[in-house]
N, CA, C and O atoms as CSV, one atom per row, in Angstrom:
chain,resi,resn,atom,element,x,y,z
A,1,MET,N,N,0.821,-1.188,0.000
A,1,MET,CA,C,0.000,0.000,0.000
A,1,MET,C,C,0.876,1.266,0.000
A,1,MET,O,O,0.528,2.279,-0.607
A,2,GLY,N,N,1.996,1.181,0.684
A,2,GLY,CA,C,2.902,2.327,0.723
A,2,GLY,C,C,3.481,2.634,-0.646
A,2,GLY,O,O,3.676,3.797,-1.002
A,3,ALA,N,N,3.759,1.573,-1.421
A,3,ALA,CA,C,4.295,1.776,-2.772
A,3,ALA,C,C,3.262,2.459,-3.654
A,3,ALA,O,O,3.612,3.289,-4.492
A,4,LEU,N,N,2.015,2.123,-3.475
A,4,LEU,CA,C,0.943,2.754,-4.249
A,4,LEU,C,C,0.823,4.238,-3.917
A,4,LEU,O,O,0.565,5.066,-4.789
A,5,LEU,N,N,1.014,4.553,-2.651
A,5,LEU,CA,C,0.988,5.955,-2.235
A,5,LEU,C,C,2.139,6.731,-2.874
A,5,LEU,O,O,1.951,7.857,-3.335
A,6,TRP,N,N,3.341,6.124,-2.900
A,6,TRP,CA,C,4.478,6.785,-3.516
A,6,TRP,C,C,4.311,6.917,-5.027
A,6,TRP,O,O,4.868,7.836,-5.628
A,7,LEU,N,N,3.569,6.032,-5.639
A,7,LEU,CA,C,3.322,6.095,-7.070
A,7,LEU,C,C,2.374,7.237,-7.425
A,7,LEU,O,O,2.452,7.787,-8.524
A,8,THR,N,N,1.495,7.591,-6.521
A,8,THR,CA,C,0.545,8.672,-6.809
A,8,THR,C,C,1.228,10.029,-6.902
A,8,THR,O,O,0.733,10.922,-7.589
A,9,ILE,N,N,2.352,10.196,-6.225
A,9,ILE,CA,C,3.039,11.497,-6.245
A,9,ILE,C,C,3.505,11.853,-7.661
A,9,ILE,O,O,3.185,12.950,-8.121
A,10,PRO,N,N,4.242,10.996,-8.382
A,10,PRO,CA,C,4.635,11.363,-9.742
A,10,PRO,C,C,3.448,11.457,-10.700
A,10,PRO,O,O,3.461,12.259,-11.634
A,11,VAL,N,N,2.427,10.641,-10.468
A,11,VAL,CA,C,1.248,10.710,-11.330
A,11,VAL,C,C,0.555,12.055,-11.160
A,11,VAL,O,O,0.178,12.684,-12.149
A,12,LEU,N,N,0.384,12.499,-9.933
A,12,LEU,CA,C,-0.226,13.809,-9.696
A,12,LEU,C,C,0.658,14.946,-10.227
A,12,LEU,O,O,0.148,15.946,-10.733
A,13,ALA,N,N,1.964,14.794,-10.112
A,13,ALA,CA,C,2.872,15.806,-10.649
A,13,ALA,C,C,2.774,15.866,-12.176
A,13,ALA,O,O,2.822,16.953,-12.752
A,14,ALA,N,N,2.638,14.723,-12.830
A,14,ALA,CA,C,2.501,14.705,-14.288
A,14,ALA,C,C,1.185,15.353,-14.714
A,14,ALA,O,O,1.143,16.083,-15.705
A,15,ILE,N,N,0.131,15.091,-13.981
A,15,ILE,CA,C,-1.165,15.721,-14.291
A,15,ILE,C,C,-1.082,17.234,-14.098
A,15,ILE,O,O,-1.577,18.000,-14.926
A,16,ALA,N,N,-0.457,17.659,-13.004
A,16,ALA,CA,C,-0.305,19.094,-12.754
A,16,ALA,C,C,0.549,19.750,-13.839
A,16,ALA,O,O,0.241,20.858,-14.278
A,17,ALA,N,N,1.617,19.081,-14.276
A,17,ALA,CA,C,2.478,19.633,-15.332
A,17,ALA,C,C,1.720,19.740,-16.645
A,17,ALA,O,O,1.884,20.715,-17.378
A,18,THR,N,N,0.898,18.756,-16.947
A,18,THR,CA,C,0.102,18.803,-18.175
A,18,THR,C,C,-0.894,19.948,-18.143
A,18,THR,O,O,-1.050,20.667,-19.130
A,19,LEU,N,N,-1.558,20.118,-17.028
A,19,LEU,CA,C,-2.512,21.225,-16.896
A,19,LEU,C,C,-1.818,22.582,-17.004
A,19,LEU,O,O,-2.327,23.493,-17.658
A,20,TYR,N,N,-0.656,22.716,-16.362
A,20,TYR,CA,C,0.085,23.972,-16.431
A,20,TYR,C,C,0.563,24.256,-17.855
A,20,TYR,O,O,0.503,25.398,-18.311
A,21,ALA,N,N,1.033,23.236,-18.553
A,21,ALA,CA,C,1.510,23.426,-19.924
A,21,ALA,C,C,0.357,23.873,-20.822
A,21,ALA,O,O,0.537,24.745,-21.673
A,22,GLY,N,N,-0.807,23.290,-20.641
A,22,GLY,CA,C,-1.968,23.720,-21.414
A,22,GLY,C,C,-2.359,25.150,-21.104
A,22,GLY,O,O,-2.717,25.910,-22.004
A,23,TRP,N,N,-2.292,25.519,-19.834
A,23,TRP,CA,C,-2.637,26.888,-19.443
A,23,TRP,C,C,-1.604,27.884,-19.970
A,23,TRP,O,O,-1.970,28.965,-20.431
A,24,ALA,N,N,-0.335,27.534,-19.909
A,24,ALA,CA,C,0.719,28.429,-20.394
A,24,ALA,C,C,0.633,28.597,-21.911
A,24,ALA,O,O,0.856,29.697,-22.417
A,25,ALA,N,N,0.319,27.548,-22.631
A,25,ALA,CA,C,0.198,27.638,-24.086
A,25,ALA,C,C,-1.029,28.461,-24.474
A,25,ALA,O,O,-1.017,29.144,-25.498
A,26,ARG,N,N,-2.062,28.403,-23.682
A,26,ARG,CA,C,-3.270,29.164,-23.960
A,26,ARG,C,C,-2.992,30.660,-23.902
A,26,ARG,O,O,-3.540,31.423,-24.696
A,27,ASN,N,N,-2.150,31.080,-22.977
A,27,ASN,CA,C,-1.841,32.504,-22.837
A,27,ASN,C,C,-0.995,33.023,-23.987
A,27,ASN,O,O,-1.039,34.219,-24.276
A,28,ASN,N,N,-0.231,32.178,-24.651
A,28,ASN,CA,C,0.654,32.608,-25.732
A,28,ASN,C,C,-0.018,32.598,-27.090
A,28,ASN,O,O,0.596,33.010,-28.074
A,29,ARG,N,N,-1.255,32.142,-27.175
A,29,ARG,CA,C,-1.931,32.105,-28.472
A,29,ARG,C,C,-2.227,33.499,-29.001
A,29,ARG,O,O,-2.378,33.687,-30.209
A,30,LYS,N,N,-2.311,34.473,-28.111
A,30,LYS,CA,C,-2.600,35.838,-28.540
A,30,LYS,C,C,-1.454,36.436,-29.347
A,30,LYS,O,O,-1.675,37.288,-30.208
A,31,SER,N,N,-0.255,36.000,-29.076
A,31,SER,CA,C,0.916,36.586,-29.732
A,31,SER,C,C,1.432,35.705,-30.865
A,31,SER,O,O,2.640,35.609,-31.080
A,32,VAL,N,N,0.527,35.067,-31.583
A,32,VAL,CA,C,0.936,34.223,-32.705
A,32,VAL,C,C,1.362,35.120,-33.854
A,32,VAL,O,O,0.669,36.082,-34.185
A,33,GLY,N,N,2.485,34.815,-34.456
A,33,GLY,CA,C,2.986,35.612,-35.566
A,33,GLY,C,C,4.154,36.470,-35.127
A,33,GLY,O,O,4.091,37.153,-34.104
A,34,ASP,N,N,5.185,36.430,-35.884
A,34,ASP,CA,C,6.385,37.175,-35.552
A,34,ASP,C,C,6.612,38.287,-36.569
A,34,ASP,O,O,7.731,38.493,-37.039
A,35,VAL,N,N,5.551,38.993,-36.901
A,35,VAL,CA,C,5.622,39.985,-37.972
A,35,VAL,C,C,6.623,41.079,-37.633
A,35,VAL,O,O,7.449,41.441,-38.471
A,36,GLU,N,N,6.560,41.607,-36.424
A,36,GLU,CA,C,7.474,42.691,-36.048
A,36,GLU,C,C,8.922,42.207,-36.024
A,36,GLU,O,O,9.823,42.904,-36.489
A,37,GLU,N,N,9.136,41.024,-35.488
A,37,GLU,CA,C,10.500,40.508,-35.405
A,37,GLU,C,C,11.055,40.206,-36.787
A,37,GLU,O,O,12.231,40.456,-37.047
A,38,LEU,N,N,10.229,39.674,-37.672
A,38,LEU,CA,C,10.696,39.400,-39.031
A,38,LEU,C,C,10.970,40.698,-39.790
A,38,LEU,O,O,11.917,40.776,-40.571
A,39,ALA,N,N,10.142,41.709,-39.557
A,39,ALA,CA,C,10.370,42.997,-40.209
A,39,ALA,C,C,11.677,43.614,-39.706
A,39,ALA,O,O,12.427,44.200,-40.487
A,40,GLY,N,N,11.949,43.485,-38.418
A,40,GLY,CA,C,13.202,43.997,-37.867
A,40,GLY,C,C,14.403,43.257,-38.432
A,40,GLY,O,O,15.432,43.865,-38.727
A,41,TYR,N,N,14.271,41.946,-38.584
A,41,TYR,CA,C,15.364,41.167,-39.164
A,41,TYR,C,C,15.590,41.556,-40.614
A,41,TYR,O,O,16.733,41.622,-41.067
A,42,THR,N,N,14.517,41.813,-41.346
A,42,THR,CA,C,14.647,42.234,-42.749
A,42,THR,C,C,15.358,43.579,-42.836
A,42,THR,O,O,16.228,43.772,-43.686
A,43,ARG,N,N,14.989,44.510,-41.955
A,43,ARG,CA,C,15.673,45.819,-41.942
A,43,ARG,C,C,17.147,45.659,-41.605
A,43,ARG,O,O,17.996,46.315,-42.207
A,44,PHE,N,N,17.456,44.792,-40.645
A,44,PHE,CA,C,18.845,44.546,-40.277
A,44,PHE,C,C,19.618,43.958,-41.446
A,44,PHE,O,O,20.736,44.387,-41.734
A,45,ARG,N,N,19.029,42.979,-42.120
A,45,ARG,CA,C,19.713,42.339,-43.237
A,45,ARG,C,C,19.948,43.331,-44.377
A,45,ARG,O,O,21.011,43.324,-44.998
A,46,GLU,N,N,18.958,44.184,-44.650
A,46,GLU,CA,C,19.129,45.192,-45.700
A,46,GLU,C,C,20.212,46.190,-45.329
A,46,GLU,O,O,20.984,46.620,-46.186
A,47,ALA,N,N,20.272,46.561,-44.057
A,47,ALA,CA,C,21.308,47.497,-43.623
A,47,ALA,C,C,22.689,46.868,-43.745
A,47,ALA,O,O,23.647,47.546,-44.118
A,48,MET,N,N,22.802,45.592,-43.438
A,48,MET,CA,C,24.090,44.927,-43.563
A,48,MET,C,C,24.499,44.798,-45.032
A,48,MET,O,O,25.683,44.908,-45.350
A,49,GLU,N,N,23.557,44.572,-45.913
A,49,GLU,CA,C,23.878,44.485,-47.337
A,49,GLU,C,C,24.322,45.836,-47.871
A,49,GLU,O,O,25.246,45.912,-48.682
A,50,ARG,N,N,23.679,46.892,-47.427
A,50,ARG,CA,C,24.090,48.235,-47.853
A,50,ARG,C,C,25.494,48.531,-47.368
A,50,ARG,O,O,26.302,49.074,-48.121
A,51,THR,N,N,25.800,48.190,-46.133
A,51,THR,CA,C,27.131,48.441,-45.590
A,51,THR,C,C,28.182,47.649,-46.351
A,51,THR,O,O,29.268,48.161,-46.624
A,52,ARG,N,N,27.875,46.430,-46.688
A,52,ARG,CA,C,28.831,45.597,-47.413
A,52,ARG,C,C,29.067,46.173,-48.808
A,52,ARG,O,O,30.214,46.189,-49.256
A,53,THR,N,N,28.051,46.643,-49.510
A,53,THR,CA,C,28.251,47.172,-50.853
A,53,THR,C,C,28.991,48.501,-50.805
A,53,THR,O,O,29.758,48.815,-51.714
A,54,ASP,N,N,28.767,49.291,-49.743
A,54,ASP,CA,C,29.522,50.546,-49.604
A,54,ASP,C,C,31.006,50.244,-49.398
A,54,ASP,O,O,31.852,50.928,-49.975
A,55,THR,N,N,31.332,49.264,-48.609
A,55,THR,CA,C,32.711,48.890,-48.361
A,55,THR,C,C,33.360,48.302,-49.611
A,55,THR,O,O,34.524,48.578,-49.901
A,56,ASP,N,N,32.605,47.495,-50.345
A,56,ASP,CA,C,33.140,46.883,-51.554
A,56,ASP,C,C,33.423,47.942,-52.630
A,56,ASP,O,O,34.382,47.807,-53.391
A,57,ALA,N,N,32.612,48.974,-52.694
A,57,ALA,CA,C,32.809,50.030,-53.682
A,57,ALA,C,C,34.067,50.832,-53.375
A,57,ALA,O,O,34.728,51.314,-54.294
A,58,ALA,N,N,34.407,50.982,-52.105
A,58,ALA,CA,C,35.598,51.741,-51.724
A,58,ALA,C,C,36.868,50.960,-52.009
A,58,ALA,O,O,37.924,51.569,-52.182
A,59,ALA,N,N,36.811,49.672,-52.063
A,59,ALA,CA,C,38.025,48.854,-52.229
A,59,ALA,C,C,38.426,48.692,-53.649
A,59,ALA,O,O,39.424,48.032,-53.937
């Protein structure tokens, strides 16, 4: 009977972790899409290409 009691602890922890993961994922659904981050990366990449062509023209 004692072994059964010790077995319930990890089972309850797994259930609690599953519920928490579902709740945490639910809160992040609002921020789906990385439009701003992708736009920032595109601006960064364009700026780096401009800098590289300016340097290449001077050489």
